DSSP file (Angstrom, degrees, kcal/mol; ACC not computed):
  #  RESIDUE AA STRUCTURE BP1 BP2  ACC     N-H-->O    O-->H-N    N-H-->O    O-->H-N    TCO  KAPPA ALPHA  PHI   PSI    X-CA   Y-CA   Z-CA
    1    1 A M              0   0    0      0, 0.0     2,-0.4     0, 0.0     0, 0.0   0.000 360.0 360.0 360.0 127.5  146.7 -223.1   45.2
    2    2 A N        -     0   0    0      2,-0.0     2,-0.5     0, 0.0     0, 0.0  -0.962 360.0-163.9-115.2 138.5  147.2 -220.9   42.2
    3    3 A I        -     0   0    0     -2,-0.4     2,-0.3     7,-0.0    10,-0.0  -0.991  26.5-119.6-119.9 128.0  146.7 -217.3   42.0
    4    4 A E        -     0   0    0     -2,-0.5     3,-0.2     1,-0.1     5,-0.2  -0.510  26.0-170.6 -60.0 120.8  146.4 -215.4   38.7
    5    5 A T  S    S+     0   0    0     -2,-0.3    -1,-0.1     4,-0.2    -2,-0.0   0.157  70.4  71.9-104.0  17.5  149.3 -212.9   38.6
    6    6 A S  S    S+     0   0    0      4,-0.0    -1,-0.2     3,-0.0     2,-0.1   0.586 109.3   9.1-106.7 -10.8  148.2 -211.0   35.6
    7    7 A S  S >  S-     0   0    0     -3,-0.2     3,-1.0     0, 0.0     4,-0.4   0.054 129.6 -16.3-130.9-121.1  145.3 -209.1   37.0
    8    8 A I  T 3> S+     0   0    0      1,-0.2     4,-2.6     2,-0.2     3,-0.5   0.663 115.2  83.5 -71.8 -14.6  143.8 -208.6   40.6
    9    9 A G  H 3> S+     0   0    0      1,-0.3     4,-1.4     2,-0.2    -1,-0.2   0.790  85.1  53.3 -55.3 -33.7  146.0 -211.6   41.7
   10   10 A V  H <> S+     0   0    0     -3,-1.0     4,-2.1     2,-0.2    -1,-0.3   0.830 108.4  49.2 -73.7 -36.0  148.9 -209.6   42.2
   11   11 A L  H  > S+     0   0    0     -3,-0.5     4,-2.9    -4,-0.4     5,-0.3   0.948 110.3  53.4 -67.8 -49.5  147.0 -207.1   44.6
   12   12 A V  H  X S+     0   0    0     -4,-2.6     4,-1.5     1,-0.2    -2,-0.2   0.830 110.2  46.5 -60.5 -33.7  145.7 -210.1   46.5
   13   13 A I  H  X S+     0   0    0     -4,-1.4     4,-2.1     2,-0.2    -1,-0.2   0.890 113.3  45.9 -74.2 -41.7  149.2 -211.3   47.1
   14   14 A V  H  X S+     0   0    0     -4,-2.1     4,-2.5     2,-0.2     5,-0.2   0.950 114.2  50.3 -70.3 -45.0  150.7 -207.9   48.1
   15   15 A L  H  X S+     0   0    0     -4,-2.9     4,-2.3     1,-0.2    -1,-0.2   0.861 110.5  49.5 -65.2 -33.1  147.7 -207.3   50.5
   16   16 A T  H  X S+     0   0    0     -4,-1.5     4,-1.9    -5,-0.3    -1,-0.2   0.906 111.8  47.6 -67.0 -39.1  148.1 -210.8   52.0
   17   17 A M  H  X S+     0   0    0     -4,-2.1     4,-2.2     2,-0.2    -2,-0.2   0.863 111.4  52.0 -74.9 -32.3  151.8 -210.3   52.6
   18   18 A A  H  X S+     0   0    0     -4,-2.5     4,-2.7     2,-0.2     5,-0.2   0.951 111.2  47.4 -58.1 -52.6  151.0 -206.9   54.1
   19   19 A L  H  X S+     0   0    0     -4,-2.3     4,-2.1    -5,-0.2    -2,-0.2   0.869 111.3  48.8 -62.9 -38.1  148.5 -208.3   56.5
   20   20 A V  H  X S+     0   0    0     -4,-1.9     4,-2.5     2,-0.2     5,-0.3   0.912 112.1  51.1 -68.3 -41.2  150.8 -211.2   57.6
   21   21 A T  H  X S+     0   0    0     -4,-2.2     4,-2.5     1,-0.2    -2,-0.2   0.952 111.8  45.2 -66.5 -46.2  153.6 -208.7   58.2
   22   22 A L  H  X S+     0   0    0     -4,-2.7     4,-2.8     1,-0.2     5,-0.3   0.863 112.3  53.4 -55.8 -37.9  151.4 -206.4   60.3
   23   23 A A  H  X S+     0   0    0     -4,-2.1     4,-2.4    -5,-0.2    -1,-0.2   0.908 110.9  43.9 -69.6 -40.7  150.0 -209.3   62.2
   24   24 A T  H  X S+     0   0    0     -4,-2.5     4,-1.7     2,-0.2    -2,-0.2   0.878 116.8  47.8 -75.7 -32.4  153.5 -210.7   63.2
   25   25 A R  H  X S+     0   0    0     -4,-2.5     4,-1.8    -5,-0.3    -2,-0.2   0.969 117.9  39.7 -69.5 -47.6  154.8 -207.2   64.1
   26   26 A W  H  X S+     0   0    0     -4,-2.8     4,-2.1     1,-0.2    -2,-0.2   0.858 113.9  55.1 -67.6 -34.8  151.7 -206.3   66.2
   27   27 A G  H  X S+     0   0    0     -4,-2.4     4,-2.3    -5,-0.3    -1,-0.2   0.854 106.2  51.9 -63.2 -39.4  151.6 -209.8   67.6
   28   28 A G  H  X S+     0   0    0     -4,-1.7     4,-2.3     2,-0.2    -2,-0.2   0.888 112.1  46.2 -62.6 -40.5  155.3 -209.5   68.8
   29   29 A V  H  X S+     0   0    0     -4,-1.8     4,-0.9     2,-0.2    -2,-0.2   0.869 111.8  50.2 -76.3 -34.1  154.5 -206.2   70.5
   30   30 A Y  H  < S+     0   0    0     -4,-2.1     3,-0.5     2,-0.2     4,-0.3   0.918 113.8  45.1 -72.9 -38.0  151.4 -207.6   72.1
   31   31 A V  H >< S+     0   0    0     -4,-2.3     3,-1.5     1,-0.2    -2,-0.2   0.909 110.6  53.8 -58.8 -45.6  153.3 -210.7   73.4
   32   32 A M  H >< S+     0   0    0     -4,-2.3     3,-1.1     1,-0.3    -1,-0.2   0.635  92.7  72.9 -71.0 -13.7  156.2 -208.6   74.6
   33   33 A S  T 3< S+     0   0    0     -4,-0.9    -1,-0.3    -3,-0.5    -2,-0.2   0.682  97.5  50.8 -69.7 -15.0  153.8 -206.4   76.6
   34   34 A F  T <  S+     0   0    0     -3,-1.5    -1,-0.2    -4,-0.3    -2,-0.2   0.353  94.3  87.6 -97.3   3.3  153.4 -209.3   79.0
   35   35 A V  S <  S-     0   0    0     -3,-1.1     2,-0.2    -4,-0.1    -4,-0.0  -0.903  78.1-131.3-106.1 120.7  157.2 -209.8   79.4
   36   36 A P        -     0   0    0      0, 0.0     2,-1.5     0, 0.0     5,-0.1  -0.501  24.4-125.0 -70.2 134.1  159.0 -207.8   82.1
   37   37 A I        +     0   0    0     -2,-0.2     2,-0.1     4,-0.1    -5,-0.0  -0.636  44.9 166.9 -85.6  94.7  162.0 -206.1   80.5
   38   38 A S     >  -     0   0    0     -2,-1.5     4,-2.3     1,-0.1     5,-0.2  -0.449  53.1 -93.0 -96.4 179.7  164.8 -207.3   82.8
   39   39 A F  H  > S+     0   0    0      1,-0.2     4,-2.2     2,-0.2     5,-0.1   0.885 126.7  50.4 -57.7 -39.8  168.5 -207.1   82.2
   40   40 A R  H  > S+     0   0    0      2,-0.2     4,-2.2     1,-0.2    -1,-0.2   0.870 110.4  51.2 -68.9 -37.1  168.7 -210.6   80.7
   41   41 A V  H  > S+     0   0    0      2,-0.2     4,-2.4     1,-0.2    -2,-0.2   0.914 110.0  49.1 -65.6 -40.7  165.7 -209.7   78.3
   42   42 A K  H  X S+     0   0    0     -4,-2.3     4,-2.4     2,-0.2    -2,-0.2   0.899 110.5  50.7 -65.4 -39.6  167.5 -206.5   77.2
   43   43 A Q  H  X S+     0   0    0     -4,-2.2     4,-2.8     1,-0.2    -1,-0.2   0.925 110.6  49.8 -63.3 -42.7  170.6 -208.6   76.6
   44   44 A F  H  X S+     0   0    0     -4,-2.2     4,-2.7     2,-0.2    -2,-0.2   0.909 110.1  50.2 -63.6 -42.6  168.6 -211.1   74.5
   45   45 A I  H  X S+     0   0    0     -4,-2.4     4,-2.0     2,-0.2     5,-0.2   0.932 111.9  47.6 -64.6 -44.5  167.0 -208.3   72.4
   46   46 A H  H  X S+     0   0    0     -4,-2.4     4,-1.7     1,-0.2    -2,-0.2   0.936 114.5  47.2 -63.9 -44.1  170.4 -206.8   71.7
   47   47 A A  H  X S+     0   0    0     -4,-2.8     4,-2.0     1,-0.2    -2,-0.2   0.920 110.2  51.7 -53.9 -47.7  171.8 -210.1   70.8
   48   48 A M  H  X S+     0   0    0     -4,-2.7     4,-1.9     1,-0.2    -1,-0.2   0.834 105.1  54.0 -67.9 -34.7  169.0 -211.1   68.6
   49   49 A S  H  X S+     0   0    0     -4,-2.0     4,-2.6     1,-0.2    -1,-0.2   0.916 110.6  48.9 -66.4 -39.0  169.1 -207.9   66.5
   50   50 A G  H  X S+     0   0    0     -4,-1.7     4,-2.4    -5,-0.2    -2,-0.2   0.875 109.2  51.3 -66.4 -33.8  172.8 -208.5   65.8
   51   51 A S  H  X S+     0   0    0     -4,-2.0     4,-2.2     2,-0.2    -1,-0.2   0.884 108.0  52.5 -73.8 -33.7  172.2 -212.1   64.8
   52   52 A V  H  X S+     0   0    0     -4,-1.9     4,-1.7     2,-0.2    -2,-0.2   0.932 111.2  47.7 -60.8 -44.9  169.5 -211.0   62.4
   53   53 A L  H  X S+     0   0    0     -4,-2.6     4,-2.4     1,-0.2     3,-0.5   0.960 112.0  47.5 -62.3 -45.7  171.9 -208.5   60.8
   54   54 A V  H  X S+     0   0    0     -4,-2.4     4,-2.6     1,-0.2    -1,-0.2   0.852 109.5  55.7 -60.2 -34.3  174.7 -211.2   60.6
   55   55 A A  H  < S+     0   0    0     -4,-2.2    -1,-0.2     1,-0.2    -2,-0.2   0.809 112.5  43.0 -71.6 -26.6  172.1 -213.6   59.0
   56   56 A I  H  X S+     0   0    0     -4,-1.7     4,-0.6    -3,-0.5    -2,-0.2   0.895 119.6  41.8 -79.1 -45.0  171.3 -211.0   56.3
   57   57 A I  H  X S+     0   0    0     -4,-2.4     4,-1.7    -5,-0.2     3,-0.3   0.831 102.7  64.3 -78.1 -36.2  175.0 -210.0   55.7
   58   58 A A  H  X S+     0   0    0     -4,-2.6     4,-1.5     1,-0.3    -1,-0.2   0.869 100.7  48.2 -64.7 -47.5  176.7 -213.4   55.7
   59   59 A P  H  > S+     0   0    0      0, 0.0     4,-2.8     0, 0.0    -1,-0.3   0.852 113.9  50.5 -62.0 -34.1  175.0 -214.9   52.6
   60   60 A M  H  X S+     0   0    0     -4,-0.6     4,-1.0    -3,-0.3    -2,-0.2   0.797 109.9  49.2 -79.6 -27.4  175.8 -211.7   50.7
   61   61 A A  H  < S+     0   0    0     -4,-1.7    -1,-0.2     2,-0.2    -3,-0.2   0.848 118.9  39.1 -70.4 -32.6  179.4 -211.7   51.7
   62   62 A V  H  < S+     0   0    0     -4,-1.5    -2,-0.2    -5,-0.2    -1,-0.1   0.909 132.3  21.7 -88.1 -50.1  179.8 -215.3   50.6
   63   63 A E  H  < S+     0   0    0     -4,-2.8    -3,-0.2    -5,-0.2    -2,-0.2   0.347  98.2 111.5-107.2   2.5  177.6 -215.3   47.4
   64   64 A G     <  -     0   0    0     -4,-1.0    -4,-0.0    -5,-0.2    -3,-0.0  -0.262  67.2-109.8 -75.3 162.7  177.6 -211.7   46.4
   65   65 A D     >  -     0   0    0      1,-0.1     4,-1.7    -2,-0.0     5,-0.2   0.003  44.3 -88.1 -73.6-171.5  179.2 -210.0   43.6
   66   66 A H  H  > S+     0   0    0      2,-0.2     4,-2.7     1,-0.2     5,-0.3   0.898 128.2  56.5 -73.1 -37.7  182.3 -207.6   43.9
   67   67 A G  H  > S+     0   0    0      1,-0.2     4,-2.7     2,-0.2    -1,-0.2   0.956 108.3  46.1 -56.6 -46.0  179.8 -204.7   44.4
   68   68 A A  H  > S+     0   0    0      1,-0.2     4,-2.2     2,-0.2    -1,-0.2   0.904 114.9  46.1 -67.7 -38.6  178.2 -206.4   47.4
   69   69 A R  H  X S+     0   0    0     -4,-1.7     4,-2.4     2,-0.2    -1,-0.2   0.886 115.0  47.4 -65.7 -41.4  181.6 -207.3   48.9
   70   70 A L  H  X S+     0   0    0     -4,-2.7     4,-2.8     2,-0.2     5,-0.3   0.932 111.2  51.3 -64.3 -48.8  182.9 -203.8   48.3
   71   71 A A  H  X S+     0   0    0     -4,-2.7     4,-2.5    -5,-0.3    -2,-0.2   0.894 111.2  47.6 -60.1 -46.6  179.8 -202.2   49.7
   72   72 A L  H  X S+     0   0    0     -4,-2.2     4,-2.1     1,-0.2    -1,-0.2   0.892 113.3  49.2 -64.2 -40.6  180.1 -204.4   52.9
   73   73 A A  H  X S+     0   0    0     -4,-2.4     4,-1.9     2,-0.2    -2,-0.2   0.899 112.6  45.8 -65.7 -39.4  183.8 -203.6   53.3
   74   74 A S  H  X S+     0   0    0     -4,-2.8     4,-3.0     2,-0.2     5,-0.3   0.903 112.3  50.7 -69.3 -40.9  183.4 -199.9   53.0
   75   75 A T  H  X S+     0   0    0     -4,-2.5     4,-1.7    -5,-0.3    -1,-0.2   0.903 112.2  47.5 -64.2 -37.6  180.4 -199.8   55.3
   76   76 A A  H  X S+     0   0    0     -4,-2.1     4,-2.2     2,-0.2    -1,-0.2   0.906 114.1  47.9 -65.2 -40.9  182.4 -201.8   58.0
   77   77 A V  H  X S+     0   0    0     -4,-1.9     4,-2.5     2,-0.2     5,-0.2   0.938 114.0  44.4 -65.9 -46.2  185.4 -199.5   57.6
   78   78 A V  H  X>S+     0   0    0     -4,-3.0     4,-3.0     1,-0.2     5,-0.8   0.863 113.0  52.6 -67.7 -31.7  183.5 -196.3   57.8
   79   79 A M  H  X5S+     0   0    0     -4,-1.7     4,-0.8    -5,-0.3    -2,-0.2   0.883 112.0  46.4 -69.8 -39.3  181.5 -197.6   60.7
   80   80 A L  H  <5S+     0   0    0     -4,-2.2    -2,-0.2     2,-0.1    -1,-0.2   0.880 120.3  37.1 -64.2 -43.6  184.7 -198.5   62.6
   81   81 A L  H  <5S+     0   0    0     -4,-2.5    -2,-0.2    -5,-0.2    -3,-0.2   0.885 133.8  18.9 -78.6 -43.6  186.4 -195.3   61.9
   82   82 A I  H  <5S-     0   0    0     -4,-3.0    -3,-0.2    -5,-0.2    -2,-0.1   0.706  82.2-145.7-102.5 -26.1  183.6 -192.6   62.1
   83   83 A R     << +     0   0    0     -5,-0.8    -4,-0.2    -4,-0.8    -3,-0.1   0.862  55.3 128.9  57.5  40.3  181.0 -194.6   64.0
   84   84 A R     >  -     0   0    0     -6,-0.4     4,-2.5     1,-0.1     5,-0.2  -0.940  45.5-159.9-123.7 110.0  178.1 -192.9   62.1
   85   85 A P  H  > S+     0   0    0      0, 0.0     4,-3.0     0, 0.0     5,-0.2   0.873  89.7  53.4 -58.1 -41.7  175.6 -195.4   60.7
   86   86 A L  H  > S+     0   0    0      1,-0.2     4,-2.8     2,-0.2     5,-0.2   0.941 110.6  45.6 -60.6 -47.5  174.1 -193.1   58.1
   87   87 A L  H  > S+     0   0    0      2,-0.2     4,-2.3     1,-0.2    -1,-0.2   0.848 113.1  51.1 -56.7 -42.0  177.5 -192.3   56.7
   88   88 A A  H  X S+     0   0    0     -4,-2.5     4,-2.2     2,-0.2    -1,-0.2   0.940 111.3  47.0 -67.0 -43.4  178.5 -196.0   56.7
   89   89 A I  H  X S+     0   0    0     -4,-3.0     4,-2.4     1,-0.2     5,-0.2   0.965 113.0  49.5 -60.5 -48.3  175.3 -196.9   54.8
   90   90 A A  H  X S+     0   0    0     -4,-2.8     4,-2.2     1,-0.2    -1,-0.2   0.878 110.3  51.1 -57.5 -39.7  175.8 -194.1   52.3
   91   91 A S  H  X S+     0   0    0     -4,-2.3     4,-3.0     2,-0.2    -1,-0.2   0.912 109.9  49.9 -63.5 -43.2  179.5 -195.2   51.8
   92   92 A G  H  X S+     0   0    0     -4,-2.2     4,-2.5     1,-0.2    -2,-0.2   0.896 113.0  45.5 -69.0 -36.2  178.3 -198.8   51.1
   93   93 A I  H  X S+     0   0    0     -4,-2.4     4,-2.3     2,-0.2    -1,-0.2   0.890 113.8  49.7 -67.6 -36.4  175.7 -197.7   48.5
   94   94 A L  H  X S+     0   0    0     -4,-2.2     4,-2.8    -5,-0.2     5,-0.2   0.898 112.1  46.7 -68.8 -39.9  178.1 -195.4   47.0
   95   95 A A  H  X S+     0   0    0     -4,-3.0     4,-2.5     2,-0.2     5,-0.2   0.916 113.7  49.7 -68.1 -37.6  180.8 -198.2   46.7
   96   96 A A  H  X S+     0   0    0     -4,-2.5     4,-2.2     2,-0.2     5,-0.2   0.932 113.1  45.4 -59.6 -45.9  178.2 -200.6   45.4
   97   97 A G  H  X S+     0   0    0     -4,-2.3     4,-2.3     2,-0.2    -2,-0.2   0.907 115.5  45.4 -64.8 -42.2  177.0 -198.3   42.8
   98   98 A L  H  X S+     0   0    0     -4,-2.8     4,-2.6     2,-0.2     5,-0.3   0.970 114.2  48.7 -66.8 -48.7  180.5 -197.1   41.6
   99   99 A S  H  X S+     0   0    0     -4,-2.5     4,-2.0    -5,-0.2    -2,-0.2   0.893 115.6  44.0 -57.3 -41.3  181.8 -200.7   41.5
  100  100 A R  H  < S+     0   0    0     -4,-2.2    -1,-0.2    -5,-0.2    -2,-0.2   0.902 115.6  48.9 -68.1 -42.1  178.7 -202.0   39.4
  101  101 A A  H  < S+     0   0    0     -4,-2.3    -2,-0.2    -5,-0.2    -1,-0.2   0.931 128.4  20.5 -70.0 -43.4  178.8 -198.8   37.1
  102  102 A F  H  <        0   0    0     -4,-2.6    -2,-0.2    -5,-0.2    -1,-0.2   0.512 360.0 360.0-106.1  -8.7  182.7 -199.1   36.3
  103  103 A W     <        0   0    0     -4,-2.0    -3,-0.2    -5,-0.3    -1,-0.1   0.438 360.0 360.0-118.0 360.0  183.8 -202.7   37.1
């Protein structure tokens, strides 16, 4: 299947991706409405969110440039010291931006 990407095809692709994203998110909420939230389910949900985060960060740490690694390191250090996620994210963005601008 080929979609022309120089005119209306781009809009079709974006709308299709948006609909698939909405369907999976709403479908997950619908399915979870039938699952009783027990202690084990809460543990699973918390562990799953951490594993998704690691799945996103690990490839960046292995194959990323110096800016990505510096951003990960500064975010981790600030989070461990201050325990404020917004400040940690801001420090990571700042570290990546500065290292890519001057390194």
